[in-house]
MARDOLUM-23384 format. One record per residue: x, y, z of N, C-alpha, C, O in turn. Coordinates in steps of 0.05 Angstrom, whole numbers, padded with zeros to 5 digits, always signed. Each point is the difference from the previous one (the first is absolute). Layout:
REM MARDOLUM-23384
XYZXYZXYZXYZ...
END
This chain:
REM MARDOLUM-23384
+00017-00023+00000-00017+00023+00000+00018+00025+00000+00020+00000+00014-00027+00020-00029+00016+00024-00002-00017+00023+00010-00022+00004-00009+00033+00012+00027-00013+00024+00010+00017+00024-00007+00024-00002-00002-00037+00024-00002+00014+00026-00004-00005+00017+00024-00023+00001+00010+00043+00013-00001-00005+00021+00020+00017+00024-00007+00022-00003-00011-00033+00026+00017+00013+00025-00008+00005+00018+00025-00018+00003+00017+00042+00008-00016+00006+00019+00021+00010+00025-00015+00019+00000-00015-00033+00023+00020+00005+00025-00014-00003-00006-00030-00022-00006-00009+00044+00008-00007-00003-00004-00028+00014-00026-00009+00003-00005-00024+00006-00012+00043+00014-00024-00007-00018-00024+00004-00012-00004+00022+00009-00012-00042-00016-00024+00001+00018-00025-00001+00019+00000-00015-00025-00019+00031+00017-00024+00002-00018-00024-00005-00022-00002+00011+00032-00017-00027-00014-00025-00004+00010-00020+00020+00025-00004+00003-00043-00008+00013+00008-00018+00021-00015-00027-00003-00024+00000-00005+00039-00021+00007-00012-00027-00002-00007-00009+00029+00015+00003+00018-00039-00014-00016-00009-00011+00026-00003-00030-00004-00014-00009-00018+00027-00006+00035-00001-00029-00001-00027-00010+00011-00008+00008+00021-00005-00025-00037-00025-00013+00009+00006-00028+00008+00022-00010-00005-00041-00003+00018+00005-00028+00007+00001-00017-00026-00010+00008-00021+00023-00031+00024+00003-00018-00023-00026-00015-00004-00012-00010+00018+00004+00009-00043-00025-00014-00008+00009-00024-00017+00019+00002-00015-00034-00023+00016+00005-00024-00016-00022-00004-00021-00023+00009+00005+00030-00021-00027-00020-00006-00020+00011-00021-00019+00022-00011+00004-00038+00005-00024+00007-00020-00021-00005+00013-00027-00019+00014-00004+00037-00020-00015-00003+00010-00027-00019-00018-00015+00003-00024-00001-00024+00037-00011-00019-00014-00017-00004+00016-00025-00010+00023+00002+00017-00033-00025-00003+00014-00025+00015+00026+00000-00010+00021-00010+00035-00021+00020+00017+00024+00001-00011+00022+00017+00008+00023-00003-00025-00030+00022-00011+00019+00019+00004-00011+00028-00004-00024+00004+00013+00041+00015+00004-00010+00027-00026+00002+00015-00012+00022+00002+00002-00044+00008-00024-00002+00015+00008-00002+00029+00012-00019+00009-00018+00040+00007+00008+00001+00028-00016-00019+00017-00023-00007-00007+00035-00002+00029-00014-00018+00018-00026+00013+00011-00002+00024+00000-00016-00040+00008-00026+00010+00009+00003+00020+00023+00015-00004+00018-00029+00026-00021+00000+00020+00020+00020+00022-00005-00001+00022+00012+00020-00026-00031+00020+00020-00006-00011+00018-00023-00012-00010-00019+00016+00035+00022-00010+00019-00020+00019+00024-00002+00011+00009+00021-00007+00001-00045+00016+00024-00004-00016+00019-00017-00015-00009-00017+00018+00035+00021-00015+00019-00017+00011-00001-00029+00023-00006-00004-00041+00011-00015+00009+00001-00028+00022+00021-00003-00001+00021+00012+00021-00028-00028+00022+00018-00005+00023-00003+00019+00021+00013-00002-00024-00031+00022+00022-00004+00019+00024-00013-00014-00003-00020-00013+00026+00032+00017+00025-00012-00012+00009-00023+00018+00001+00002+00024+00005-00025-00037+00008-00023+00015+00026-00012-00012+00007+00006-00022+00006-00022+00038+00024-00015-00009-00006-00029+00004-00008-00008+00022+00011-00008-00043-00007-00029+00001+00026-00016-00003+00015+00004-00019-00011-00022+00038+00023-00018-00001-00009-00029+00004-00014-00006+00020+00020-00012-00039-00008-00028+00004+00014-00012+00024+00023+00006+00005-00038-00022+00010+00011-00014+00023+00013-00026-00009-00010-00012-00019+00031+00005+00032+00013-00026-00006-00016-00022+00013-00012+00003+00022+00011-00026-00036-00014-00023+00012+00017-00013+00022+00024+00006+00001-00036-00022+00015+00015-00013+00022+00022-00018-00012+00021-00003+00012-00026-00010-00035+00020-00017-00012+00024+00016-00009+00023-00009+00003-00028+00033-00015+00022+00017-00008+00017+00009+00024+00025+00000-00002-00038+00008+00023+00015+00008+00024+00016-00023+00012+00023+00004+00008-00035-00028-00007+00014-00023+00011+00025-00006-00017+00021-00007+00011-00024+00009-00037+00023-00005-00018+00022+00020+00005+00024-00007+00000-00031+00033+00003+00020+00020+00006+00014-00005+00026+00024+00002+00002-00039-00008+00019+00012-00006+00026+00017-00025-00001+00021-00001+00014-00029-00019-00029+00016-00024-00003+00027+00006-00012+00021-00011+00008-00021+00029-00028+00025+00009-00012+00018+00014+00020+00025-00004-00001-00036+00020+00018+00016+00014+00020+00011-00020+00020+00023+00001+00008-00040-00020+00001+00010-00020+00019+00022-00017-00012+00018-00008+00014-00020+00001-00039+00019-00017-00014+00027+00014-00003+00021-00013-00002-00021+00040+00001+00025+00015-00004+00007+00017+00024+00010+00023-00003-00015-00034+00027+00005+00015+00025+00029+00006+00003+00018-00016-00006-00012+00040+00016+00028+00008+00006+00005-00007+00029-00014+00008+00019+00035-00024-00014+00006-00011+00026+00020+00016+00016+00008-00008+00022-00001+00032-00032+00020+00016+00015-00008+00029-00002-00017+00008-00016+00029+00008+00033-00005+00029+00000+00011+00012-00026+00022-00006-00008-00038+00023-00004+00009+00015-00024-00002+00030+00006-00022+00010+00004+00045+00003-00004+00000+00029+00006-00005+00016-00025+00002-00010-00022-00008+00036+00026-00006+00018-00022+00024+00003-00019-00003+00003-00024+00027-00004+00036+00024+00002-00017+00002-00022-00021+00006+00004-00023-00012-00028+00032+00000-00023-00018-00022+00002-00021+00005-00007-00023-00028+00017+00030-00022+00003-00019+00008+00021-00021-00005-00004-00024+00018+00026+00032+00009+00020-00018+00021-00011-00019-00001+00006-00024+00020-00021+00034+00021-00011-00016-00012-00020-00021+00008+00001-00023-00027-00018+00032-00013-00018-00019-00014+00015-00022+00001-00008-00023-00015+00029+00031-00015+00017-00020+00019+00012-00020-00005-00001-00024+00028+00012+00034+00020+00011-00019+00010-00021-00019+00003+00005-00024+00004-00028+00035+00010-00022-00017-00020-00008-00021+00007-00004-00023-00032+00001+00031-00021-00007-00020-00003+00021-00021-00004-00007-00024+00005+00032+00031-00002+00022-00019+00023+00000-00020-00004+00005-00024+00028-00011+00034+00023-00001-00017-00001-00023-00020+00010+00002-00022-00023-00023+00030-00002-00024-00018-00022+00004-00021+00001-00015-00021-00019+00033+00024-00021+00004-00020+00008+00022-00019+00004+00023+00008-00002-00030-00034+00009+00019-00020-00019+00023-00003+00008+00022-00006-00035-00026+00010-00019+00021-00003+00004+00022+00021-00008+00023-00005+00021-00029+00028+00005+00020+00020+00024+00018-00007+00004+00021+00013+00012-00029-00032+00024+00015-00007-00007+00027-00013+00016+00019+00002-00039-00018-00014-00007+00024-00016-00018+00020+00016-00010+00019-00012+00007-00024+00037-00017+00018+00016+00016+00022+00013-00011+00017+00014
END
């Protein structure tokens, strides 16, 4: 939801966070769960939710590649530098 408020001659556009609503896509239209309603013209952001199977697959990948030792920020930075140097596309940036 976007609100405008003006002080003297300055107007500012301010976004107000609303509660999260759930719905299902039917025929390229989002049908909100029962009892949920928004006024016509309300700007919304729609993000598909991941299924439980997708989440479990992602977590299984993390568990399978667990790091068994402390990794400091210095090591992370060095690894990042090394990876960038190995990628030819990063040479031209």
